[in-house]
VOMI-171502 format. One record per residue (C-alpha): x, y, z; residue in three letters. Coordinates in steps of 0.05 Angstrom, whole numbers. Layout:
VOMI-171502
{dovo {X Y Z} Ala}
...
//
This chain:
VOMI-171502
{dovo {-270 779 -400} Unk}
{dovo {-269 727 -347} Unk}
{dovo {-311 735 -282} Unk}
{dovo {-250 753 -237} Unk}
{dovo {-229 806 -285} Unk}
{dovo {-304 832 -294} Unk}
{dovo {-307 840 -218} Unk}
{dovo {-240 875 -211} Unk}
{dovo {-262 922 -261} Unk}
{dovo {-327 934 -227} Unk}
{dovo {-290 946 -161} Unk}
{dovo {-241 996 -189} Unk}
{dovo {-300 1038 -220} Unk}
{dovo {-338 1031 -154} Unk}
{dovo {-281 1059 -116} Unk}
{dovo {-267 1113 -163} Unk}
{dovo {-339 1135 -154} Unk}
{dovo {-335 1137 -77} Unk}
{dovo {-271 1176 -79} Unk}
{dovo {-303 1224 -128} Unk}
{dovo {-364 1235 -80} Unk}
{dovo {-316 1245 -22} Unk}
{dovo {-270 1296 -58} Unk}
{dovo {-327 1332 -92} Unk}
{dovo {-369 1346 -32} Unk}
{dovo {-378 1417 -16} Unk}
{dovo {-403 1428 55} Unk}
{dovo {-436 1490 85} Unk}
{dovo {-446 1502 160} Unk}
{dovo {-515 1528 156} Unk}
{dovo {-554 1531 222} Unk}
{dovo {-566 1514 292} Unk}
{dovo {-632 1472 308} Unk}
{dovo {-663 1432 358} Unk}
{dovo {-643 1362 355} Unk}
{dovo {-709 1329 358} Unk}
{dovo {-734 1372 304} Unk}
{dovo {-685 1349 251} Unk}
{dovo {-650 1285 274} Unk}
{dovo {-685 1221 245} Unk}
{dovo {-711 1176 298} Unk}
{dovo {-692 1219 362} Unk}
{dovo {-758 1213 399} Unk}
{dovo {-770 1232 472} Unk}
{dovo {-735 1187 524} Unk}
{dovo {-682 1167 469} Unk}
{dovo {-612 1183 468} Unk}
{dovo {-558 1175 409} Unk}
{dovo {-490 1157 425} Unk}
{dovo {-421 1152 386} Unk}
{dovo {-402 1086 354} Unk}
{dovo {-440 1026 335} Unk}
{dovo {-501 1013 374} Unk}
{dovo {-490 985 445} Unk}
{dovo {-538 977 500} Unk}
{dovo {-533 1001 571} Unk}
{dovo {-505 938 604} Unk}
{dovo {-448 938 556} Unk}
{dovo {-436 1013 553} Unk}
{dovo {-369 1037 574} Unk}
{dovo {-365 1079 637} Unk}
{dovo {-350 1150 606} Unk}
{dovo {-409 1138 557} Unk}
{dovo {-453 1118 613} Unk}
{dovo {-436 1186 646} Unk}
{dovo {-454 1225 584} Unk}
{dovo {-524 1187 580} Unk}
{dovo {-534 1206 653} Unk}
{dovo {-517 1279 639} Unk}
{dovo {-567 1278 581} Unk}
{dovo {-626 1248 625} Unk}
{dovo {-611 1299 681} Unk}
{dovo {-611 1359 630} Unk}
{dovo {-674 1334 595} Unk}
{dovo {-708 1327 664} Unk}
{dovo {-722 1251 654} Unk}
{dovo {-688 1237 722} Unk}
{dovo {-677 1284 777} Unk}
{dovo {-607 1247 805} Unk}
{dovo {-556 1204 775} Unk}
{dovo {-582 1144 814} Unk}
{dovo {-652 1154 782} Unk}
{dovo {-621 1160 714} Unk}
{dovo {-583 1094 724} Unk}
{dovo {-646 1061 744} Unk}
{dovo {-685 1085 687} Unk}
{dovo {-631 1061 637} Unk}
{dovo {-630 994 668} Unk}
{dovo {-704 983 667} Unk}
{dovo {-705 1005 593} Unk}
{dovo {-744 1069 606} Unk}
{dovo {-692 1105 567} Unk}
{dovo {-673 1076 494} Unk}
{dovo {-602 1086 464} Unk}
{dovo {-581 1082 393} Unk}
{dovo {-523 1104 346} Unk}
{dovo {-517 1175 321} Unk}
{dovo {-485 1149 255} Unk}
{dovo {-540 1098 240} Unk}
{dovo {-584 1163 232} Unk}
{dovo {-568 1234 205} Unk}
{dovo {-525 1252 262} Unk}
{dovo {-455 1245 292} Unk}
{dovo {-429 1245 366} Unk}
{dovo {-366 1276 394} Unk}
{dovo {-324 1226 436} Unk}
{dovo {-376 1203 496} Unk}
{dovo {-425 1252 475} Unk}
{dovo {-501 1240 479} Unk}
{dovo {-551 1271 435} Unk}
{dovo {-619 1278 462} Unk}
{dovo {-683 1319 436} Unk}
{dovo {-674 1387 467} Unk}
{dovo {-601 1397 454} Unk}
{dovo {-581 1448 401} Unk}
{dovo {-543 1420 337} Unk}
{dovo {-501 1446 284} Unk}
{dovo {-530 1436 216} Unk}
{dovo {-481 1418 161} Unk}
{dovo {-504 1414 89} Unk}
{dovo {-471 1374 31} Unk}
{dovo {-494 1418 -22} Unk}
{dovo {-464 1372 -78} Unk}
{dovo {-509 1317 -57} Unk}
{dovo {-564 1354 -17} Unk}
{dovo {-558 1315 46} Unk}
{dovo {-551 1343 115} Unk}
{dovo {-516 1320 183} Unk}
{dovo {-523 1345 255} Unk}
{dovo {-479 1346 316} Unk}
{dovo {-492 1375 385} Unk}
{dovo {-457 1443 398} Unk}
{dovo {-386 1436 433} Unk}
{dovo {-392 1425 508} Unk}
{dovo {-332 1397 543} Unk}
{dovo {-365 1364 604} Unk}
{dovo {-419 1318 582} Unk}
{dovo {-386 1303 517} Unk}
{dovo {-323 1280 556} Unk}
{dovo {-361 1240 607} Unk}
{dovo {-382 1283 663} Unk}
{dovo {-452 1301 693} Unk}
{dovo {-432 1347 755} Unk}
{dovo {-471 1409 770} Unk}
{dovo {-421 1453 728} Unk}
{dovo {-430 1410 665} Unk}
{dovo {-507 1414 674} Unk}
{dovo {-508 1486 681} Unk}
{dovo {-462 1496 619} Unk}
{dovo {-511 1450 576} Unk}
{dovo {-565 1497 595} Unk}
{dovo {-519 1560 577} Unk}
{dovo {-505 1529 509} Unk}
{dovo {-580 1516 495} Unk}
{dovo {-603 1585 520} Unk}
{dovo {-546 1634 502} Unk}
{dovo {-496 1600 452} Unk}
{dovo {-544 1567 406} Unk}
{dovo {-589 1626 391} Unk}
{dovo {-529 1673 379} Unk}
{dovo {-496 1624 331} Unk}
{dovo {-561 1608 297} Unk}
{dovo {-571 1682 281} Unk}
{dovo {-501 1693 261} Unk}
{dovo {-497 1634 211} Unk}
{dovo {-566 1656 182} Unk}
{dovo {-540 1724 174} Unk}
{dovo {-479 1697 138} Unk}
{dovo {-521 1652 97} Unk}
{dovo {-483 1591 114} Unk}
{dovo {-407 1583 118} Unk}
{dovo {-366 1541 65} Unk}
{dovo {-324 1493 105} Unk}
{dovo {-274 1466 56} Unk}
{dovo {-236 1533 50} Unk}
{dovo {-223 1537 126} Unk}
{dovo {-201 1461 127} Unk}
{dovo {-156 1474 69} Unk}
{dovo {-123 1536 98} Unk}
{dovo {-118 1504 170} Unk}
{dovo {-80 1446 140} Unk}
{dovo {-31 1497 109} Unk}
{dovo {-27 1528 184} Unk}
{dovo {-6 1470 221} Unk}
{dovo {-70 1433 237} Unk}
{dovo {-87 1359 224} Unk}
{dovo {-158 1379 230} Unk}
{dovo {-179 1327 283} Unk}
{dovo {-146 1331 350} Unk}
{dovo {-108 1396 329} Unk}
{dovo {-157 1448 300} Unk}
{dovo {-125 1511 331} Unk}
{dovo {-121 1545 264} Unk}
{dovo {-186 1519 237} Unk}
{dovo {-222 1545 301} Unk}
{dovo {-189 1613 297} Unk}
{dovo {-205 1621 222} Unk}
{dovo {-280 1601 237} Unk}
{dovo {-280 1652 297} Unk}
{dovo {-253 1707 254} Unk}
{dovo {-310 1696 201} Unk}
{dovo {-366 1690 246} Unk}
{dovo {-344 1739 300} Unk}
{dovo {-375 1803 262} Unk}
{dovo {-441 1768 256} Unk}
{dovo {-443 1744 328} Unk}
{dovo {-430 1823 346} Unk}
{dovo {-486 1846 293} Unk}
{dovo {-542 1797 320} Unk}
{dovo {-527 1799 395} Unk}
{dovo {-529 1846 453} Unk}
{dovo {-457 1867 477} Unk}
{dovo {-462 1820 539} Unk}
{dovo {-481 1760 499} Unk}
{dovo {-431 1775 444} Unk}
{dovo {-376 1777 497} Unk}
{dovo {-396 1714 524} Unk}
{dovo {-403 1674 461} Unk}
{dovo {-337 1699 436} Unk}
{dovo {-299 1685 499} Unk}
{dovo {-330 1614 500} Unk}
{dovo {-308 1597 431} Unk}
{dovo {-242 1624 441} Unk}
{dovo {-232 1580 501} Unk}
{dovo {-240 1520 461} Unk}
{dovo {-180 1504 415} Unk}
{dovo {-222 1444 387} Unk}
{dovo {-286 1482 367} Unk}
{dovo {-290 1472 298} Unk}
{dovo {-276 1402 304} Unk}
{dovo {-350 1397 314} Unk}
{dovo {-370 1422 248} Unk}
{dovo {-315 1384 216} Unk}
{dovo {-346 1321 245} Unk}
{dovo {-416 1340 221} Unk}
{dovo {-384 1351 152} Unk}
{dovo {-351 1281 154} Unk}
{dovo {-418 1250 167} Unk}
{dovo {-448 1289 107} Unk}
{dovo {-393 1266 63} Unk}
{dovo {-396 1193 89} Unk}
{dovo {-472 1189 73} Unk}
{dovo {-462 1212 3} Unk}
{dovo {-405 1164 -7} Unk}
{dovo {-441 1101 23} Unk}
{dovo {-485 1051 -20} Unk}
{dovo {-440 1043 -78} Unk}
{dovo {-444 968 -103} Unk}
{dovo {-376 936 -109} Unk}
{dovo {-338 986 -74} Unk}
{dovo {-288 960 -20} Unk}
{dovo {-275 1030 8} Unk}
{dovo {-293 1041 83} Unk}
{dovo {-349 1091 87} Unk}
{dovo {-355 1097 165} Unk}
{dovo {-310 1084 224} Unk}
{dovo {-328 1098 296} Unk}
{dovo {-321 1070 367} Unk}
{dovo {-366 1067 428} Unk}
{dovo {-313 1051 482} Unk}
{dovo {-331 976 483} Unk}
{dovo {-325 964 404} Unk}
{dovo {-299 996 348} Unk}
{dovo {-334 982 280} Unk}
{dovo {-331 1005 204} Unk}
{dovo {-379 1004 146} Unk}
{dovo {-360 989 73} Unk}
{dovo {-397 1026 22} Unk}
{dovo {-423 966 -14} Unk}
{dovo {-446 927 41} Unk}
{dovo {-504 961 68} Unk}
{dovo {-512 985 143} Unk}
{dovo {-475 927 174} Unk}
{dovo {-424 947 223} Unk}
{dovo {-359 903 223} Unk}
{dovo {-337 904 298} Unk}
{dovo {-283 885 343} Unk}
{dovo {-266 901 418} Unk}
{dovo {-244 978 418} Unk}
{dovo {-167 985 416} Unk}
{dovo {-124 1014 471} Unk}
{dovo {-72 1071 456} Unk}
{dovo {-7 1044 430} Unk}
{dovo {23 1114 445} Unk}
{dovo {-10 1165 492} Unk}
{dovo {7 1227 534} Unk}
{dovo {-32 1238 593} Unk}
{dovo {-48 1298 633} Unk}
{dovo {-11 1306 701} Unk}
{dovo {-35 1250 749} Unk}
{dovo {-61 1201 698} Unk}
{dovo {-33 1141 664} Unk}
{dovo {-52 1079 617} Unk}
{dovo {-88 1048 677} Unk}
{dovo {-138 1105 681} Unk}
{dovo {-153 1103 603} Unk}
{dovo {-219 1078 570} Unk}
{dovo {-205 1043 503} Unk}
{dovo {-220 1087 444} Unk}
{dovo {-291 1122 441} Unk}
{dovo {-320 1169 396} Unk}
{dovo {-345 1185 322} Unk}
{dovo {-288 1235 311} Unk}
{dovo {-242 1181 279} Unk}
{dovo {-292 1185 220} Unk}
{dovo {-253 1244 203} Unk}
{dovo {-186 1206 199} Unk}
{dovo {-220 1154 153} Unk}
{dovo {-229 1212 106} Unk}
{dovo {-155 1234 106} Unk}
{dovo {-152 1283 156} Unk}
{dovo {-129 1269 233} Unk}
{dovo {-82 1211 224} Unk}
{dovo {-79 1218 150} Unk}
{dovo {-60 1290 156} Unk}
{dovo {-12 1285 214} Unk}
{dovo {43 1304 168} Unk}
{dovo {7 1375 161} Unk}
{dovo {-7 1378 239} Unk}
{dovo {66 1355 259} Unk}
{dovo {63 1398 324} Unk}
{dovo {4 1351 349} Unk}
{dovo {60 1299 365} Unk}
{dovo {76 1344 428} Unk}
{dovo {2 1322 451} Unk}
{dovo {8 1248 435} Unk}
{dovo {82 1229 453} Unk}
{dovo {100 1214 381} Unk}
{dovo {157 1239 338} Unk}
{dovo {152 1291 278} Unk}
{dovo {182 1227 238} Unk}
{dovo {122 1188 264} Unk}
{dovo {75 1241 238} Unk}
{dovo {102 1238 167} Unk}
{dovo {102 1164 167} Unk}
{dovo {29 1162 186} Unk}
{dovo {8 1203 127} Unk}
{dovo {50 1163 79} Unk}
{dovo {23 1096 107} Unk}
{dovo {-45 1122 96} Unk}
{dovo {-33 1137 26} Unk}
{dovo {-10 1068 14} Unk}
{dovo {-78 1040 37} Unk}
{dovo {-122 1095 4} Unk}
{dovo {-152 1093 -67} Unk}
{dovo {-140 1170 -82} Unk}
{dovo {-122 1237 -54} Unk}
{dovo {-161 1298 -41} Unk}
{dovo {-123 1355 -81} Unk}
{dovo {-161 1409 -44} Unk}
{dovo {-131 1387 22} Unk}
{dovo {-57 1392 15} Unk}
{dovo {1 1374 61} Unk}
{dovo {60 1423 55} Unk}
{dovo {114 1381 84} Unk}
{dovo {98 1324 31} Unk}
{dovo {110 1373 -26} Unk}
{dovo {36 1394 -21} Unk}
{dovo {10 1327 -35} Unk}
{dovo {-64 1318 -26} Unk}
{dovo {-88 1282 35} Unk}
{dovo {-108 1207 28} Unk}
{dovo {-177 1188 15} Unk}
{dovo {-215 1123 6} Unk}
{dovo {-186 1070 50} Unk}
{dovo {-192 1005 16} Unk}
{dovo {-202 941 58} Unk}
{dovo {-163 904 7} Unk}
{dovo {-103 945 10} Unk}
{dovo {-105 942 87} Unk}
{dovo {-100 869 87} Unk}
{dovo {-52 867 31} Unk}
{dovo {-6 915 65} Unk}
{dovo {-20 897 138} Unk}
{dovo {-25 973 149} Unk}
{dovo {-89 987 189} Unk}
{dovo {-121 1060 194} Unk}
{dovo {-85 1102 245} Unk}
{dovo {-127 1152 284} Unk}
{dovo {-112 1212 330} Unk}
{dovo {-157 1214 389} Unk}
{dovo {-174 1246 454} Unk}
{dovo {-172 1197 516} Unk}
{dovo {-227 1190 563} Unk}
{dovo {-218 1165 636} Unk}
{dovo {-249 1096 644} Unk}
{dovo {-286 1118 707} Unk}
{dovo {-354 1154 701} Unk}
{dovo {-350 1230 712} Unk}
{dovo {-279 1245 706} Unk}
{dovo {-272 1268 630} Unk}
{dovo {-215 1279 583} Unk}
{dovo {-148 1259 609} Unk}
{dovo {-99 1267 548} Unk}
{dovo {-88 1248 476} Unk}
{dovo {-61 1187 439} Unk}
{dovo {-63 1144 378} Unk}
{dovo {-99 1080 356} Unk}
{dovo {-100 1036 301} Unk}
{dovo {-166 1002 276} Unk}
{dovo {-168 926 293} Unk}
{dovo {-147 884 234} Unk}
{dovo {-209 841 251} Unk}
{dovo {-258 895 223} Unk}
{dovo {-224 896 159} Unk}
{dovo {-217 813 153} Unk}
{dovo {-292 806 172} Unk}
{dovo {-315 857 120} Unk}
{dovo {-272 830 66} Unk}
{dovo {-306 765 78} Unk}
{dovo {-372 794 76} Unk}
{dovo {-354 828 15} Unk}
{dovo {-331 764 -18} Unk}
{dovo {-390 722 3} Unk}
{dovo {-436 780 -28} Unk}
{dovo {-402 785 -96} Unk}
{dovo {-360 720 -104} Unk}
{dovo {-413 669 -75} Unk}
//
């Protein structure tokens, strides 16, 4: 067997192992905990953000707003101006959530006092964390209403969900995701069915462990956020990605995220290096009234990790109705899923797409297949305003820059082919 054939054999076996880890992962939403108690490296005066690490100077406007909100919430600053000064002077440190055992939604900051969902990958024994849903700070706002809501989430929502999840003994996530795909979700930007299924499951326990007033507030809050279950889905994606990372000779992308300045990916066999390119703009988008392309920040957020694992853009054919939010067509949704199948190594037979004759969702995006076909990962994402403090302004679609795949392929060749 010559060296090229031997290398190809090793790549094939490694990629099969990565796909096996992804599809065999069984994850449970188990608890709500204090971020500083469970997230590695999250110390006082440190804030974790989405995407590859970016310093304050290069940080996008909406992400800066989220960091300001976290500083105000923690009491490290009394005013936004003071928060900016502390950031500029290096009194607050910033780091990537995904470089630790956490993940961040859109612009969302994670700081020590915030409550986080805990998701356990019981197949491989690892855990991942994400701050509870809050639609102000996590979408780039720091007004008084946002800060009040952060306090409410910490003092009312978190204890109720903590006790409810503990009463349930944890909640298995794959059955909810599987059923939601059959009900019209793509399980990223459209999680209406998944959120309803989750709320139906947890509501009796919320009532059991809470007084009447609290139960009503909590159930009303969850019912008002169609994307509520996206947060646990994201933490699951992180727990799955950690299990799939670190397989020598694999050419499969294990991580994908953006910080609004750069988008980056990691490859399972190439350690913790991010392969980055400038954050892409939206090639199709649908904005809330009064907003347009000129208002949008380039893609920001860790939620595209969900797409990389075959949900979101890869499952658009299951969530066809989401095109009403992005401006795409139903034919586009089907095409996206088919394209992702062409650049992926396997399929997840547990997550099925009805309109594609119940084929499994694509899993295991291969950097070589991307470069061979010219098809880049497609992602369904929320759009943040490019100015601080405005928030979410619509939904759209982006493609991962080909430069990310090219640089990672070059690094792979350098490592394994010399």
